[in-house]
N, C-alpha and C positions, 0 to 999 in steps of 0.2 A: 618699767613704767611707761604708760602710754604717752606718746609724744606726737606732735603734729608740726609739720613744717609747711608753712604757706609761702611759696616762692614769691618773692617780691615784697615780703613783709618780714619783720623782725621776729626771730624766735625769742620768746620772753626770757628764757633762762640764760641765754648767752653762754652756754657751756661750750667752750671754744677749743679745747686742746685734747688730743687723743693721749690717753695713758693706758698702758697695759702693764700690769704690775709685776715686779720681780721680788720674790721673797716675802710676801705678805701672809697674813693668817690664812688666806685662801690659797696660798702657794702660787701666786700668779705674778706676771711681770710687766714692765712699763716703759712707755716713751713719755718724756716730759719736755714740753716746750715752755720756756719762760719768756714773758713779754717785757722788754726793757728798751725804752726810747724807740719803739717801733722796729727793733731788730732782734733776731734770735741769737742767743749766745753761741759762740763757737765751741769747738771740741774741747777747749781748755776749761769748760765749766761755765756756770751761770755767773754773770757779774754781780758783785755786791750791790744791793739797792739801798740807798739812803731814804729812810722814811721821813716824810714831812707831814706833820700832823695838821689836821684841819682841811677845810674845803668841802665842796659838794660835787658829787658824781651824778651825771645825767645819763640815763639809759632809756631805750625804748622798751616797752613791756606790753604784756597782754593782761587783761583783767583776770584774776584768779577765779576758778570755779568754786574754791573753798579755801579758807585759812584754818580749818580744823585739821590738825595733824592726822587724826585717826581716819579722816575721810579722803585724804589726798590719793589720787590715782593718776594724775597727769602732771606733766613737767611744768606747765604754766604755774599751777598752784604751788608745786614743790619749790620753785625758785624763791618764793617769799617765805614759806614756812621754815625752810632750813636756816634762814637768817634770824627768825623771831623765836623759834623753839630749838630744843636740843634734847639729846638722849644720853644713854649710858656710854655709847661709843660713837665715833664719827669717822669719816674718811679724811685723810690729809691730802695735800696737793698731789701726792703720788698715788693716791687711792689705796693707801695702806689703812687698815682698821686700827685706830688709835684711841686712847682714852678720851672721854669727853667729861660728862658729869661724874662718871666713875673714874677714879684715879688709877685703879688697878682691878684685877680679877684673878681668881683661882679657878682651876678646872679640876674636877674630881678624876681619880685614876681611870674610871670607865668612860670619861669624856662626855658625860651626860649632864652634870650639875655644875653650873657657873655661879660663883659667889662674887658679887660686885661690891666694891668698897667705894662709897660716895665721897667726893671731896668735902671736907668739913666746912669750907667757906662758900658752898654753893647756895644761891638764893634765887627766888623769882625776881622779876623786875621791880616789884614793890618792896624788896628786901626781906620777904618771908623765907625762912630756910626751906630747902628742898630735902625731903626725907625719903627713906625707902618706901614708906607707906604711900607717898605721892606716886611713886612708880607703879606700885601694885594697883592703885586706883586707876591710873592711866591705862595700863595694859588691860585691865578688866573692863574698863569703859570701852576701849577699842573693840573688844570681843563681845560686847553685850548685844543681844538680838535687837534691843530697842534702837541702838544706834545704827545697826546694819551697815557696818563699814564694808566697802567693796574690796578693801585690801587686807583686812585682818587675817583671813584664812591663809592667804598666800605668804604673808610675812611673819605671822605669829603662830601659825598652825603647828609648828614643830614643838612648841611648848606643851608639856603634859597638861591635859585638861583644857587647853584653849579651844579645841574643836567642840568639846562637850559644852562649853559656855556659849560658843557661837551658835550651836544648834539648839540651845535652850534646855539642855539636860543638866546644867549646873549653874549655880549662881556666883561662882568664883572660879579662878584658875588654880587648880590644885598644885600645879608645878611652880607657882610663884609664891615665895614665902618671905615675909619680913623678919629678919633676924634681930635687928635693932634699928635705930634711926638711920644708921649709915651703912647697913649691910643688907643686901638683897640677894636671895637665892632663886635661881631659875633652873629648872630641870627640864630637859628635852627628851623626846621619845627614843632617840638613838644618837650616838656620836656623829656629828655632821660637821664637815670642815668649813662650811659656809655659814654656820649659824650666827657667829658674831657679825658678819657682814650684813645679815638680814636686820640686825638691830640698828643699823644706820638708817633704815627706812623710817619715815615719820610716824608710822603706826606705833613705834616703840618710844616716841618722844613723851616727855613728862608734861602734864598740864596741871594747872592749879584748880583743885576741885571747887573752891569758893568762886573762882572766876567763871568756871564752866556752868555752875549752878546759879549764876547771877541772872541768867535769862537766855532766850534763844539767840540773841544777837551778841553773845559774849565775844565772838571773834572780831568784833569791831573795836574792842579794847582788850586784846589778849595780854595776859600776864605771863609771858614766856620766860625762858632762861637763855635764849640765844644771844649773840653779840649785838643784835639790833632790837629796837622796839618799834612797833607800828605807830607812826606819828599822824599820818593822814591816809585815808582810803576813800576815794570817791570815783565818779565815772571817768574822771580825767587823768588820775594819777594815783600812785602809791608812794608814800614818803616814809623812809626808814631813818631813824636817828639812833645814836649809840645807846645801848643798855648800860647805864652807869653801875649796875650791880653785877655785871658779867664777871665770872670768876677769873677769867684769863686776861691776857693782854687785850685791851679793848680796841675797837676800831679806830683807825687814824682819821677817817672821814667824819665831818660834822653831820653830813646828811647824804642820803642816796635817794634820788628821785627817779621813779619809773614813769615815763609819759606814755599814755595809751593812744594818743593821737597827735596830729601836727603835720602830717604829710609824709613824704618819702624819708625814711631814716637816713639815707645817704645825703639827701638835700639838707636835712636837719643837722647832720654832722658837719657839712660844709659851712652852714650858717652859724655854727657854734652852739647849737641847741642841744647837741648830744656829744658825749665824750667817747662813747663806744657805740658802734653801729654795725649791725649785721647787714651784709650786702646781698640784695636780691638779684634775680636774673637780669633785670633791665639794666643794672649798673655793673655787672661782672666785667664786661670788656673794658670799660673806661678805667676802673680801679686797677686793672692789671697793666694798663698802658704805662710804660716807664717814663713817658714824657708828662704824665699826669701826676701832680704832687700827692694825690691820694694814694698812689702806689707805695709811697714811703711809709704809710701808716698801716699797710695791709698785712694781716696774718692769715695764713691758710691752715686749717686744722681739721684732720679727719676725726670722725665721731664714732663712738661705740654705739651704733644704732643700726636699725634695719627698717626700711620702708617696704611695705608689702600690700598685696591684695590677699584677702582671706575669703574662703568659701565655706558656707555652712554645709557640712558633708551629709547632713540628715534631711536636707531640703532639695527638691528638684530644681535645676538639673544636676546640682553638684553632689547628689548622692551617688552619682556614677563616676568612678575614678577616671574613666576614659575621657569624660567631659572636662574634669579638672585638669588633667594632663594636656588635653587639647588646648585649653585656654592658656596654660603655662607656655606651651611651645609655640603659640601664636604671637607672643610678645617679645619684641627685640629689646632686651634690657641694655645691651651695649649702646644701641642708638638712643635710648632714653638717657643714659648717663652722659654720653659724649656730645650728642647733638641737642637734645631738648634741655638737658640740665647744664650744658656747656662745661662739662667736666667738673661740676660741683658735686657729683656723686660718682661712686664706683659701682659698676654692675655687680649684683649679688648672685652668687651661685647657690648659696645656702643661707642659713639663718644667722649664724654667728658672724659678727663683723671682724674684719682684719684687726689684729691687736688683742682680741679677746682670747684668753687662755682656752685652748681647745680648738681654735680656728684651724680648719683643715684645708690646706692649699691643694690637696689631692681630691677634694670632694667633686664628684661628677654631678653637677646639677642637671636639670632638664634643659636641653638645648633649645635655641631658637630654630625651629624647623617647621615652616608653614605647611609643607607637604605632609609631613608626619602628623601635624596637628589636624589637618583635614581628614586624614586616614583614621585617626583616633576617634574623631567625632562620628565618622561613618560606622565605626565598630561599636559605638555606644548604642544603647537602646533607643536613642532619639534619632539616629541615622544621619540627620543633617540639621543645619541651623533652623530650617523652617519649622521643624517639629519641637524645638526648644520652647519652654515657657518664656514669657517676657523676662529678660534679664535686667535687673535694676542694680546699679552700682551706687551704694550710699557712701557719701563722704562728708566730712565736717567742713562747713563753710557757709557764707552768707552773701557771696558775690554774684553778680549777674552771669558770669561765665565760670566754667570749671578751670582749675589750674592747667597750665600747658601739658604737664605730665599726664593728667587724666584725659585730656583731649587726645593726646597721642596714643594712649592705651586703647581708648574707645575706637580710634581710627584703625589701629592694628588688628583688633578683634574683628572689625568689619571687613577690612581688606584681606586678611589672611584666613579668616574662618567663616565669614559671611554672617556674623552675629551682630545684631543691632542692640546696643546697650544704652539704656536710659540712665542718666546720672541724676541723682537726687541729693540735695544738700540740706543740712540742718545745723543750727548753732552748736558750738563745741560742747557745751554742758549737756545739751539734749542728746548729742551724739554719744557721749560717754554713758549716759543712762540707758539708751537703746542698746549699746554694745554690751553692757552688763546683763541686760535682759535677753540677749541673743535674738534680737529682732531682725537682724540683717541676713540676707542670703548671700550677698557679695558686698564687701566693703573694703575701703582703703584706709590704712592707718600706719602707725609707726611704733616702734618700741625702742626706748633709750635705756641704756644700762643703769640699773640702780646701784650695782656693785660689780666689780670685774670678775665674775664667775659664770661659767656657762649654765649653771643651774638657773640663773636669773632669766635666761632665755628659753632653754630647751625644756626644763621641768615646769616652770611656772606657766608657760604658754601652751604646752602640748600634753602634759599628763592628763589622762582622761577625767580625773576627779578635780582638776584645778579650776578654780573660779575664773581664772583669766584665760582659760581655753574657750574662746568664743566661737569656735567653729564646730564644736561637738565631736572633734576628732577623737577616735579611740583605736588604738592598736595595742593588743595585749603584749606583744613583743617589746614595743617601745616602753610601755608601762613597767615591764620587768627590768629593762635596762636602767630606767630612771630610778627604780627602787634600789637597785644594786649601787648606782652611783651615789645615792644619798648617804650611804654608810661606808662607802669605800674610803679607806684612809690613805692609800697609796695615790699620790697625786697623778702620776702618769697613767695608772690603771683607770682612775676616775675620769680623766679627760678622754681616754679611749672609749669608755662607755658612752659618754655624751656624743662623741663623734659617730659611733655606731647608730645611736638613736637619731641623730640629725640626718644621716644618710637615708634611713628608712622614712623619716618624715618627708624629706624632699621628694622621694619617689611616690609617696602616697598623695602628695600635693594638696593638703588642706590649705596651704599658703602658696602664693607665688612671690618669693622674695624678689624685690625689684632693684634696690640700690642701697648702699651705705653712704652716708652724707659726708661732705666736706664743708666746713663752715668757712666763709670768707668774711673777715671781720676787720673793721677799721678801729684803731685805737689811737687816741691823741698822744703825742710824745710826752706830754706832761703827766700822763697817768702812769704811776709807778707801782711796782709790787704786785701787779696783776698776773696771777698764774691760774689759767683756766683749765678745768678738767672735763673729761668726757663722761662724767657721771655727776648727778646732783649732789652738791656738797656746799657748805658755807665758805664763800671765798671773798666776800666783800670786806671783811675785817682786815684783810692784808693789803688792801688797796689804799693809796693816797694820791693826792693831786698836788703838783708843784707848778703853779702857773707863773 
C-alpha cells in the first residue's frame, strides 16, 4: 500500500509496532510490542489489561483520499476504512489471518477453491443482514471497468474471471459463486499461499448495494460492517462512534476523533488535545531526553515499510541502467538515516524491510560510492551530467520547502554526481493519480505492508504486468521467478525465490531503496489496550481510556 511520511507531521494511520509473523497462513513470523501504561512488557509476557468502557480518544489524522473500500490505495484512507468496513477475513494484532465476517472456510484438495461460511448474526450498521450475494456484488463492483479501481487487479486478480471483468470481457466474476445466503465460493487460478492475506485488503470488503446506489456521495454516510460507524466527516476532523450492530465484542470507546489541524502534534499532546501523537524530527531529541516527562510516554517501533526513489526505466535518462546505478551510488543512505532522520530510519540495502519474511541480511545492495557513481555516468550514453535532460523529482506535498530528506538527496546528487535536480510538489491525491498514470520520470514515495508476505512488495511492485509497477520495469528472469513463487507451496523455497528476484531488482536499479522507518510515538498512560501493528488493520476497538 502506498504510504507517505511527512517528517514533522503525524502519519494518519498511527501504525506503530513492528510485527513479523510466526506460523500464520502465509507461514511467517513476528515481533509484538504491547503498550501498557507507557511501558513495554518484560520477557515474562504481556500484562493483563483491564478494560474500562467509555471515553473518547483523540488522534491527529490526515484527510482521506477516499472512504470507498474498492478505491483505497493509500494508508491515510485505509486507516478509516478498516474501522468502518470489514471483509471475510482480517488481520489480528499478531498479523495472523483470522475469521472476520466469515466464521470459517474450507479449501479444496487442489488448493484453488475456498468456501466461506458467513456468521449468521452479521449485519450492516442499519441492521440489515449481510449475505453471500452482498459479497459477490462487492467483489464484482470492485472489478467493474466503470469503477476503475486502482487496486482491484493487484488484490483480486488471482480470482478466476476477475481480470476478464476488469478488462471488460465479462460482466461478472466466474470464480465467485453464491451457494446460499451464508456460503460463498471463490476459486483462484492456482494454489497460492498468500491468497487469504490478500482478502484482508479493503477491495474485498463488503458494501451495501442500496447504500452505494443511493448517490455519488454515499461514502458520506456509509452503511458498513466494521466496529465503528462514521459520525462526522468535515475539513477539520473525522469522528467515529461504535457500530451497535457489530457482530463481535464492540468498541470500548464512545468516540474516536481524528483532528486534521491544530498545530504541532507534540504540542497538542502536551496540552491535552491528543492522547496519541507521532513525533516529528523537530521533537525527537527532547522526547528522548530522560529528564523530560514525555520520555516516559515514548514508544519506538520499527515499521514494515520502505521509502524509496523510483525511476521510469523507459524515459530518458533512466532508460540507461548506468545512469540509474550512478544515482543510487551517489546517495549516502546511512547519512540519511543517522544524520538527517536522526536514527528514526534504518538505511535500506534492499526492498524488503527487516522483520518481513524473506528479508535477506546477506543482500548486497548498491553501495554509496561517489567515485564509482561518476564513472558509471561517464560510461553511460550521456557521458556526464551536462548532457542529461532536466531531472525533475516529483514528491507529494504542499509546503514551501521540500522535506529535509529530499533536500539532502538533491544535495548529494549535486555534490557527488554534478546533477541539478528540480523538485516539484503536488497534493497527495493528485500525486496518487499521476503515479497510477505513470506520469513521473523520477519520484519519491513509500510502501507500507498490507500483509506480512514478500509477495506484497516484490511481486506487486515489480512484476512487469502489475498495475503497481510504476517504473515500467521489466526483467523476464524476475517475472519467471515471481511466477514460480506464486504457486510454490514450500515456504523456504518460496522465500528463496523472492530473495533471488529482489537481488536482481536491486542490481537493475529501477528503485533506490532509501530507508525503513521507525515510528516514535507518545501515548498517554491512561490509554489502555492499544496494540499497534506494522500493517493496516482495525485496532481501535481494543482501546479504552481510563482517566
